[in-house]
C-alpha positions as a Markdown table, in Angstrom:
| # | Residue | x | y | z |
|---|---|---|---|---|
| 1 | Met | 54.8 | -5.4 | -5.7 |
| 2 | Pro | 52.2 | -3.8 | -3.4 |
| 3 | Ser | 53.3 | -1.3 | -0.7 |
| 4 | Cys | 50.4 | -3.1 | 1.9 |
| 5 | Ser | 50.8 | -6.9 | 2.9 |
| 6 | Thr | 46.9 | -7.7 | 1.2 |
| 7 | Ser | 45.6 | -7.1 | -1.8 |
| 8 | Ser | 43.6 | -3.7 | -2.3 |
| 9 | Asn | 41.1 | -5.5 | -4.9 |
| 10 | Ile | 37.7 | -5.6 | -3.3 |
| 11 | Val | 36.2 | -9.2 | -3.5 |
| 12 | Ser | 32.3 | -9.5 | -2.5 |
| 13 | Ser | 30.6 | -12.7 | -1.5 |
| 14 | Ile | 27.0 | -11.3 | -2.5 |
| 15 | Asn | 27.3 | -8.7 | -5.1 |
| 16 | Ala | 28.0 | -9.6 | -8.8 |
| 17 | Leu | 27.9 | -7.8 | -12.1 |
| 18 | Asn | 27.3 | -10.5 | -14.8 |
| 19 | Val | 27.1 | -9.5 | -18.7 |
| 20 | Ser | 25.1 | -11.8 | -20.9 |
| 21 | Leu | 23.0 | -12.1 | -23.6 |
| 22 | Gly | 23.0 | -8.4 | -24.1 |
| 23 | Gly | 22.2 | -7.9 | -20.8 |
| 24 | Ser | 24.1 | -6.3 | -17.7 |
| 25 | Arg | 22.9 | -6.6 | -14.0 |
| 26 | Leu | 23.5 | -6.3 | -10.6 |
| 27 | Val | 22.4 | -9.1 | -8.3 |
| 28 | Val | 22.5 | -9.5 | -4.6 |
| 29 | Pro | 21.5 | -12.3 | -2.5 |
| 30 | Ile | 19.6 | -12.1 | 0.4 |
| 31 | Asn | 18.1 | -14.3 | 2.7 |
| 32 | Tyr | 14.5 | -15.6 | 2.3 |
| 33 | Val | 12.0 | -13.7 | 4.2 |
| 34 | Ser | 8.5 | -14.9 | 4.5 |
| 35 | Gly | 5.6 | -12.9 | 3.0 |
| 36 | Leu | 8.1 | -11.4 | 0.2 |
| 37 | Thr | 8.0 | -13.6 | -3.4 |
| 38 | Ser | 9.3 | -13.1 | -6.7 |
| 39 | Gly | 8.4 | -9.6 | -8.6 |
| 40 | Asp | 8.2 | -7.7 | -5.1 |
| 41 | Val | 10.0 | -4.4 | -4.8 |
| 42 | Ile | 11.9 | -4.3 | -1.6 |
| 43 | Arg | 13.6 | -1.8 | 0.7 |
| 44 | Tyr | 15.6 | -2.6 | 4.0 |
| 45 | Asp | 13.7 | -1.3 | 7.0 |
| 46 | Ile | 15.9 | -0.1 | 9.8 |
| 47 | Ala | 13.0 | -0.3 | 12.5 |
| 48 | Thr | 13.1 | -4.3 | 12.1 |
| 49 | Ser | 16.0 | -4.5 | 10.7 |
| 50 | Gly | 15.1 | -6.7 | 7.9 |
| 51 | Tyr | 13.7 | -6.4 | 4.2 |
| 52 | Thr | 9.9 | -5.5 | 3.3 |
| 53 | Gly | 8.0 | -4.2 | 0.5 |
| 54 | Ser | 8.5 | -0.9 | -0.4 |
| 55 | Lys | 5.2 | 1.2 | -1.2 |
| 56 | Ala | 5.1 | 4.7 | -2.7 |
| 57 | Asp | 2.8 | 6.2 | 0.1 |
| 58 | Ser | 5.6 | 8.2 | 1.7 |
| 59 | Glu | 8.9 | 8.7 | 1.4 |
| 60 | Val | 10.3 | 6.3 | 3.9 |
| 61 | Lys | 8.5 | 3.5 | 2.4 |
| 62 | Ala | 9.2 | 4.2 | -1.0 |
| 63 | Glu | 13.1 | 3.9 | -0.7 |
| 64 | Val | 13.7 | 0.6 | -2.9 |
| 65 | Phe | 17.0 | -1.7 | -2.6 |
| 66 | Gly | 15.7 | -3.8 | -5.5 |
| 67 | Val | 13.1 | -6.2 | -7.2 |
| 68 | Ile | 13.4 | -10.1 | -6.2 |
| 69 | Glu | 13.9 | -12.1 | -9.5 |
| 70 | Asn | 13.5 | -15.4 | -7.8 |
| 71 | Leu | 14.2 | -17.7 | -4.8 |
| 72 | Asp | 17.3 | -20.1 | -5.1 |
| 73 | Ser | 16.0 | -23.5 | -3.5 |
| 74 | Thr | 19.7 | -24.6 | -3.1 |
| 75 | Thr | 20.9 | -21.7 | -1.1 |
| 76 | Asn | 17.2 | -20.3 | 0.1 |
| 77 | Lys | 18.2 | -17.1 | -0.9 |
| 78 | Phe | 16.3 | -14.5 | -2.7 |
| 79 | Asn | 18.0 | -13.1 | -5.6 |
| 80 | Val | 17.2 | -9.5 | -5.8 |
| 81 | Ile | 18.1 | -7.2 | -9.0 |
| 82 | Ile | 19.1 | -4.0 | -8.0 |
| 83 | Tyr | 19.9 | -2.5 | -11.3 |
| 84 | Gly | 19.7 | -3.6 | -14.8 |
| 85 | Ser | 18.4 | -6.7 | -16.6 |
| 86 | Ile | 15.6 | -8.8 | -14.8 |
| 87 | Thr | 12.9 | -11.4 | -15.9 |
| 88 | Ile | 9.6 | -10.8 | -14.1 |
| 89 | Asp | 6.2 | -12.6 | -14.7 |
| 90 | Ser | 3.9 | -10.3 | -16.3 |
| 91 | Leu | 1.4 | -11.9 | -13.6 |
| 92 | Lys | 3.5 | -9.6 | -11.3 |
| 93 | Leu | 2.6 | -6.6 | -13.0 |
| 94 | Phe | -0.5 | -4.6 | -11.8 |
| 95 | Asp | -3.0 | -3.0 | -14.3 |
| 96 | Val | -4.7 | 0.0 | -12.3 |
| 97 | Gly | -5.7 | 1.8 | -15.8 |
| 98 | Gly | -3.7 | 4.5 | -17.8 |
| 99 | Gly | -0.5 | 3.0 | -18.1 |
| 100 | Gly | 3.7 | 3.7 | -18.7 |
| 101 | Gly | 3.1 | 7.4 | -17.7 |
| 102 | Gly | 0.7 | 8.0 | -20.5 |
| 103 | Gly | 3.1 | 6.2 | -23.3 |
| 104 | Gly | 1.5 | 2.6 | -23.0 |
| 105 | Asn | 2.5 | 0.2 | -20.7 |
| 106 | Asp | 6.1 | 0.2 | -20.6 |
| 107 | Ile | 6.8 | 1.9 | -17.3 |
| 108 | Tyr | 5.9 | 0.8 | -14.2 |
| 109 | Phe | 5.6 | 2.0 | -11.0 |
| 110 | Leu | 6.0 | 1.6 | -7.5 |
| 111 | Ser | 2.4 | 1.3 | -6.1 |
| 112 | Gly | 1.3 | 3.1 | -3.3 |
| 113 | Met | -1.7 | 1.0 | -2.5 |
| 114 | Thr | 0.1 | -2.7 | -2.0 |
| 115 | Ala | 3.4 | -3.0 | -0.4 |
| 116 | Gly | 6.0 | -4.3 | -3.0 |
| 117 | Lys | 4.1 | -4.2 | -6.2 |
| 118 | Leu | 4.7 | -2.6 | -9.5 |
| 119 | Gln | 2.0 | -1.0 | -11.5 |
| 120 | Asn | 1.4 | 0.3 | -14.8 |
| 121 | Ala | 0.2 | 3.8 | -14.1 |
| 122 | Ala | 2.0 | 6.7 | -11.7 |
| 123 | Pro | 0.1 | 7.1 | -8.1 |
| 124 | Ser | -2.7 | 9.6 | -8.4 |
| 125 | Asp | -2.8 | 10.5 | -4.8 |
| 126 | Leu | -1.5 | 13.3 | -3.3 |
| 127 | Asp | 1.6 | 12.8 | -1.0 |
| 128 | His | 2.2 | 9.9 | -2.5 |
| 129 | Ile | 5.6 | 9.1 | -4.4 |
| 130 | Val | 6.1 | 9.2 | -8.2 |
| 131 | Lys | 8.9 | 6.2 | -8.7 |
| 132 | Pro | 9.4 | 4.7 | -12.0 |
| 133 | Ile | 11.3 | 1.2 | -11.1 |
| 134 | Tyr | 10.7 | -1.2 | -14.2 |
| 135 | Gln | 10.7 | -0.8 | -18.0 |
| 136 | Ile | 9.8 | -3.6 | -20.5 |
| 137 | Ser | 12.2 | -4.0 | -22.9 |
| 138 | Pro | 12.8 | -7.4 | -23.8 |
| 139 | His | 16.3 | -8.9 | -24.8 |
| 140 | Gly | 18.2 | -12.0 | -24.4 |
| 141 | Ser | 16.1 | -14.2 | -22.1 |
| 142 | Tyr | 15.4 | -11.0 | -20.0 |
| 143 | Thr | 11.8 | -9.6 | -20.1 |
| 144 | Gly | 13.1 | -5.7 | -19.0 |
| 145 | Val | 15.3 | -3.7 | -16.9 |
| 146 | Ile | 15.5 | -2.2 | -13.3 |
| 147 | Val | 15.7 | 1.6 | -13.5 |
| 148 | Asn | 14.8 | 2.8 | -10.0 |
| 149 | Tyr | 14.7 | 6.4 | -10.9 |
| 150 | Leu | 14.3 | 9.2 | -8.2 |
| 151 | Gly | 10.8 | 9.4 | -7.1 |
| 152 | Tyr | 8.9 | 12.7 | -6.2 |
| 153 | Lys | 6.2 | 13.6 | -3.9 |
| 154 | Leu | 2.7 | 14.1 | -5.8 |
| 155 | Gly | 1.4 | 17.6 | -5.1 |
| 156 | Gly | 5.2 | 19.5 | -3.8 |
| 157 | Asp | 4.7 | 20.8 | -0.4 |
| 158 | Val | 1.5 | 22.3 | -0.7 |
| 159 | Ser | -1.4 | 19.4 | -1.3 |
| 160 | Ala | -5.0 | 18.7 | -0.9 |
| 161 | Ala | -6.3 | 14.8 | -1.0 |
| 162 | Thr | -10.0 | 13.5 | -0.6 |
| 163 | Thr | -9.3 | 11.9 | 2.6 |
| 164 | Asp | -9.6 | 12.4 | 6.4 |
| 165 | Glu | -6.9 | 11.6 | 8.6 |
| 166 | Ala | -6.3 | 8.0 | 8.8 |
| 167 | Asn | -7.1 | 7.8 | 12.5 |
| 168 | Ser | -11.1 | 8.5 | 11.3 |
| 169 | Val | -10.9 | 5.0 | 9.7 |
| 170 | Gly | -12.7 | 2.6 | 12.5 |
| 171 | Glu | -15.1 | 4.9 | 14.1 |
| 172 | Ala | -18.2 | 3.8 | 14.9 |
| 173 | Gln | -21.4 | 5.8 | 13.7 |
| 174 | Ile | -24.9 | 4.8 | 16.0 |
| 175 | Arg | -28.2 | 4.7 | 14.5 |
| 176 | Ile | -31.7 | 4.8 | 16.1 |
| 177 | Gly | -34.4 | 3.9 | 14.2 |
| 178 | Ser | -32.4 | 3.6 | 10.8 |
| 179 | Thr | -30.5 | 1.5 | 9.2 |
| 180 | Ser | -28.5 | 4.1 | 6.6 |
| 181 | Phe | -25.2 | 5.2 | 7.4 |
| 182 | Asp | -22.9 | 7.8 | 6.1 |
| 183 | Glu | -20.6 | 7.2 | 3.3 |
| 184 | Gly | -17.5 | 5.7 | 4.1 |
| 185 | Tyr | -19.3 | 3.3 | 6.6 |
| 186 | Val | -20.3 | -0.3 | 6.8 |
| 187 | Asp | -23.0 | -1.8 | 8.9 |
| 188 | Ala | -20.9 | -3.5 | 11.8 |
| 189 | Ser | -23.6 | -6.5 | 12.9 |
| 190 | Ile | -22.1 | -8.3 | 10.1 |
| 191 | Ala | -18.4 | -8.9 | 8.7 |
| 192 | His | -17.6 | -7.4 | 5.3 |
| 193 | Glu | -14.4 | -8.6 | 3.2 |
| 194 | Leu | -12.3 | -5.4 | 2.0 |
| 195 | Thr | -9.9 | -5.9 | -0.6 |
| 196 | Val | -6.7 | -4.2 | 0.7 |
| 197 | Thr | -6.2 | -2.4 | -2.8 |
| 198 | Asp | -10.1 | -0.8 | -2.4 |
| 199 | Tyr | -9.4 | 0.0 | 1.3 |
| 200 | Pro | -5.8 | 0.9 | 1.7 |
| 201 | Asp | -6.6 | 3.1 | 5.2 |
| 202 | Phe | -8.8 | 0.0 | 6.6 |
| 203 | Tyr | -5.7 | -2.3 | 6.4 |
| 204 | Glu | -2.7 | 0.1 | 6.9 |
| 205 | Arg | -4.7 | 0.7 | 10.4 |
| 206 | Phe | -5.9 | -2.5 | 11.4 |
| 207 | Gly | -3.9 | -4.8 | 9.3 |
| 208 | Lys | -4.7 | -8.6 | 9.4 |
| 209 | Gln | -6.2 | -8.5 | 13.2 |
| 210 | Tyr | -9.8 | -9.3 | 12.6 |
| 211 | Gly | -8.7 | -12.2 | 9.8 |
| 212 | Tyr | -7.9 | -12.0 | 6.1 |
| 213 | Val | -8.4 | -13.7 | 3.0 |
| 214 | Glu | -4.6 | -14.8 | 1.4 |
| 215 | Arg | -4.4 | -15.5 | -2.1 |
| 216 | Leu | -2.0 | -18.3 | -3.0 |
| 217 | Thr | -0.2 | -18.2 | -6.4 |
| 218 | Ala | 0.5 | -21.9 | -7.6 |
| 219 | Ser | 3.2 | -22.4 | -9.9 |
| 220 | Asn | 1.3 | -25.0 | -12.0 |
| 221 | Thr | -2.1 | -25.7 | -13.5 |
| 222 | Leu | -4.5 | -26.3 | -10.1 |
| 223 | Pro | -5.5 | -30.0 | -9.7 |
| 224 | Gly | -9.0 | -30.8 | -10.0 |
| 225 | Gly | -11.3 | -31.4 | -7.0 |
| 226 | Ile | -10.5 | -28.0 | -4.9 |
| 227 | Val | -13.7 | -26.5 | -3.4 |
| 228 | Pro | -14.6 | -24.2 | -0.9 |
| 229 | Asn | -14.0 | -25.6 | 3.0 |
| 230 | Asn | -11.0 | -27.6 | 1.8 |
| 231 | Val | -8.5 | -27.4 | 4.4 |
| 232 | Pro | -5.1 | -26.7 | 3.0 |
| 233 | Ser | -1.8 | -27.5 | 5.2 |
| 234 | Gln | 2.0 | -27.1 | 4.9 |
| 235 | Leu | 4.5 | -29.3 | 6.1 |
| 236 | Asn | 6.0 | -28.6 | 9.4 |
| 237 | Ser | 4.0 | -25.4 | 10.1 |
| 238 | Ser | 1.0 | -24.6 | 11.8 |
| 239 | Tyr | -1.0 | -23.2 | 8.6 |
| 240 | Thr | -4.6 | -22.9 | 9.1 |
| 241 | Gly | -7.3 | -21.6 | 7.3 |
| 242 | Lys | -10.3 | -22.6 | 4.4 |
| 243 | Val | -10.5 | -22.1 | 0.6 |
| 244 | Val | -13.2 | -19.5 | -0.3 |
| 245 | Ser | -12.8 | -19.5 | -4.0 |
| 246 | Val | -10.3 | -20.6 | -6.8 |
| 247 | Asp | -9.4 | -18.8 | -9.8 |
| 248 | Asn | -8.1 | -21.5 | -12.3 |
| 249 | Ala | -7.0 | -19.3 | -15.3 |
| 250 | Asn | -4.8 | -17.3 | -13.0 |
| 251 | Lys | -3.7 | -20.2 | -10.9 |
| 252 | Tyr | -5.3 | -18.5 | -7.7 |
| 253 | Ile | -6.4 | -20.2 | -4.6 |
| 254 | Tyr | -7.9 | -17.8 | -2.1 |
| 255 | Val | -7.8 | -18.7 | 1.6 |
| 256 | Ser | -10.0 | -17.7 | 4.5 |
| 257 | Arg | -7.0 | -17.8 | 7.4 |
| 258 | Pro | -7.4 | -16.4 | 11.3 |
| 259 | Pro | -6.5 | -13.1 | 12.6 |
| 260 | Asn | -2.8 | -12.2 | 12.5 |
| 261 | Ala | -1.8 | -15.7 | 10.8 |
| 262 | Asp | 1.4 | -15.6 | 8.9 |
| 263 | Leu | 1.4 | -15.6 | 5.2 |
| 264 | Ala | 1.6 | -19.1 | 3.8 |
| 265 | Ser | 5.7 | -19.8 | 3.2 |
| 266 | Thr | 6.4 | -19.9 | -0.7 |
| 267 | Asn | 9.5 | -22.3 | -0.3 |
| 268 | Lys | 6.9 | -25.0 | 0.9 |
| 269 | Ser | 4.0 | -26.8 | -1.3 |
| 270 | Ile | 0.6 | -26.1 | 0.1 |
| 271 | Lys | -1.1 | -29.9 | 0.4 |
| 272 | Leu | -4.9 | -30.0 | -0.9 |
| 273 | Asn | -7.1 | -33.0 | -0.9 |
| 274 | Gly | -4.0 | -35.0 | -0.6 |
| 275 | Val | -2.2 | -33.2 | -3.6 |
| 276 | Ser | 1.3 | -31.2 | -3.0 |
| 277 | Ile | 0.4 | -28.0 | -4.8 |
| 278 | Pro | 4.1 | -25.4 | -5.0 |
| 279 | Ile | 3.4 | -21.8 | -4.0 |
| 280 | Thr | 5.2 | -19.2 | -5.8 |
| 281 | Ala | 3.4 | -16.3 | -4.2 |
| 282 | Ser | 1.4 | -15.4 | -1.3 |
| 283 | Glu | -0.2 | -12.2 | -0.2 |
| 284 | Val | -3.1 | -10.7 | 1.7 |
| 285 | Tyr | -5.9 | -9.6 | -0.8 |
| 286 | Ser | -8.5 | -8.9 | 1.2 |
| 287 | Val | -9.5 | -8.4 | 5.2 |
| 288 | Tyr | -12.4 | -8.8 | 7.3 |
| 289 | Thr | -14.0 | -6.2 | 9.3 |
| 290 | Pro | -15.2 | -6.9 | 13.1 |
| 291 | Val | -18.7 | -7.7 | 14.2 |
| 292 | Ile | -19.9 | -5.1 | 16.8 |
| 293 | Asn | -23.2 | -6.1 | 18.7 |
| 294 | Leu | -25.1 | -3.8 | 21.0 |
| 295 | Ser | -26.4 | -5.4 | 24.2 |
| 296 | Ser | -30.5 | -5.3 | 23.9 |
| 297 | Pro | -32.5 | -3.6 | 25.1 |
| 298 | Leu | -30.6 | -0.4 | 25.1 |
| 299 | Val | -31.5 | 2.3 | 27.5 |
| 300 | Ile | -31.3 | 6.2 | 27.4 |
| 301 | Thr | -30.7 | 8.1 | 30.8 |
| 302 | Ala | -32.7 | 11.1 | 30.8 |
| 303 | Lys | -31.2 | 14.5 | 32.4 |
| 304 | Asp | -33.3 | 13.6 | 35.5 |
| 305 | Gly | -31.7 | 10.0 | 35.8 |
| 306 | Ala | -34.5 | 8.4 | 34.6 |
| 307 | Gln | -33.7 | 5.2 | 32.4 |
| 308 | Ile | -35.6 | 5.3 | 28.8 |
| 309 | Pro | -35.6 | 1.9 | 26.8 |
| 310 | Ile | -35.0 | 2.3 | 23.3 |
| 311 | Thr | -37.6 | 0.6 | 21.2 |
| 312 | Gln | -36.5 | 1.4 | 17.5 |
| 313 | Thr | -34.0 | -0.8 | 15.9 |
| 314 | Val | -30.3 | 0.3 | 16.8 |
| 315 | Thr | -27.6 | -0.1 | 14.1 |
| 316 | Val | -23.9 | 0.5 | 14.3 |
| 317 | Gly | -21.8 | 1.4 | 11.4 |
| 318 | Leu | -18.1 | 1.0 | 11.1 |
| 319 | Lys | -16.1 | 3.6 | 8.8 |
| 320 | Val | -14.0 | 1.6 | 6.8 |
| 321 | Lys | -13.1 | 4.5 | 4.0 |
| 322 | Pro | -12.1 | 8.2 | 4.7 |
| 323 | Ile | -14.0 | 10.5 | 2.8 |
| 324 | Gly | -13.7 | 14.4 | 2.9 |
| 325 | Val | -10.8 | 16.7 | 2.2 |
| 326 | Gln | -7.6 | 17.3 | 3.9 |
| 327 | Val | -5.0 | 20.0 | 2.9 |
| 328 | Ser | -1.3 | 20.0 | 3.9 |
| 329 | Ile | 0.4 | 23.3 | 3.9 |
| 330 | Pro | 3.6 | 24.1 | 5.1 |
| 331 | Thr | 5.1 | 26.1 | 8.1 |
| 332 | Thr | 7.2 | 28.2 | 5.5 |
| 333 | Ile | 6.9 | 28.5 | 1.6 |
| 334 | Glu | 9.8 | 29.2 | -0.1 |
| 335 | Thr | 8.7 | 30.1 | -3.8 |
| 336 | Asn | 9.6 | 32.4 | -6.9 |
| 337 | Ser | 6.3 | 31.4 | -8.2 |
| 338 | Ser | 2.8 | 33.2 | -7.3 |
| 339 | Ile | -0.1 | 32.2 | -5.0 |
| 340 | Thr | -3.6 | 33.3 | -6.1 |
| 341 | Ala | -6.3 | 33.6 | -3.6 |
| 342 | Asn | -9.3 | 35.4 | -3.0 |
| 343 | Ser | -9.3 | 35.3 | 1.0 |
| 344 | Phe | -7.3 | 34.0 | 3.7 |
| 345 | Ile | -8.6 | 32.7 | 7.1 |
| 346 | Val | -6.2 | 34.3 | 10.1 |
| 347 | Gly | -7.2 | 32.7 | 13.3 |
| 348 | Asp | -11.0 | 32.4 | 13.3 |
| 349 | Asn | -11.1 | 36.0 | 11.0 |
| 350 | Glu | -11.6 | 35.3 | 7.4 |
| 351 | Ile | -10.0 | 38.2 | 5.1 |
| 352 | Asn | -10.4 | 39.1 | 1.9 |
| 353 | Ile | -7.1 | 40.0 | 0.3 |
| 354 | Glu | -8.3 | 42.8 | -2.1 |
| 355 | Asn | -10.1 | 44.8 | 0.0 |
| 356 | Tyr | -7.6 | 44.6 | 2.5 |
| 357 | Ile | -4.9 | 45.9 | 0.5 |
| 358 | Leu | -7.1 | 48.2 | -1.2 |
| 359 | Asn | -7.9 | 49.8 | 2.7 |
| 360 | Leu | -4.2 | 49.8 | 3.5 |
| 361 | Asn | -3.8 | 51.8 | 0.5 |
| 362 | Ser | -6.1 | 54.2 | 1.4 |
| 363 | Arg | -5.0 | 54.6 | 4.5 |
| 364 | Leu | -1.1 | 55.2 | 3.3 |
| 365 | Glu | -2.3 | 57.9 | 0.8 |
| 366 | Val | -4.3 | 59.8 | 3.7 |
| 367 | Leu | -0.8 | 59.6 | 6.0 |
| 368 | Glu | 1.1 | 60.8 | 2.8 |
| 369 | Glu | -1.1 | 63.8 | 2.1 |
| 370 | Arg | -1.1 | 64.8 | 5.7 |
| 371 | Tyr | 2.3 | 64.7 | 6.1 |
| 372 | Asn | 3.0 | 65.9 | 2.6 |
| 373 | Leu | 5.4 | 62.8 | 2.0 |
């Protein structure tokens, strides 16, 4: 007889440890979240009180709860694998060159460019988090296992990266009598499509507010007749947009979407040309830049107040990619290793370390000689 009136056994309605076909795993069902899909690496976000895609560009975003394996159509819940055996479609694994930490495409890491995605090479950007998540190891009906190892930050406490502050993205540059811009700028008089993998800083700052291209992944072979400007729809939703291109080989449909429109729901089919197409994934593939027009003619106000009209061509550039060098050094460095440097800048003055130490040593010798030390 137990000494208390209720059993001390822990019974969970959401956690299940199953051992089958040689694989063991911990599965946690969670409510469906729009924008997430199978193969996504997710974390719980305290600020929004919900699940979102993990991303290896910071310590906070690189936290990982698990990987979505599939959506249960009966319960409308995601099955999340937080440890052990899993089945992941190979199309969900991104090839960014290299692979598997140099040992082949067997270990997949959390992406620092696209939230929720797995890639075959560790992030190379300084300050990004190297976090192995998935190991390919086919067994039974599974493709591999979720490992979710502890991550570490590239560069440690002292790091340098080829980037400006994130705030520099979005700056405007005016050119008078010239149509060329500095590196990292585009002509703002027309809209440009920027893929989120190539322009992560722009996407991080502006998101979908100027419109975007959504990539839909169909579960079956795409029907014929889908062409640009076809208008898709979803039942009981305000989904709007136009098809811009189709990739039949990968079953992708690219749709131009209005600013800040919600991604398509992956538990509803997309209807095109009267045909319902089941969708397994929806994601932001690229975003658009805003169009900046200047009133014409422009005038310059001289020091004496005179208005001088500009007769040359005036163009505006928009910064979409940071270029430069940023160095991050903590306030205090605690290490048993050595630091090698030729000079330090203190305030506005650059100090040559070797000469400074030699000068101190000479002055110390004079003092020792004077006072017979």
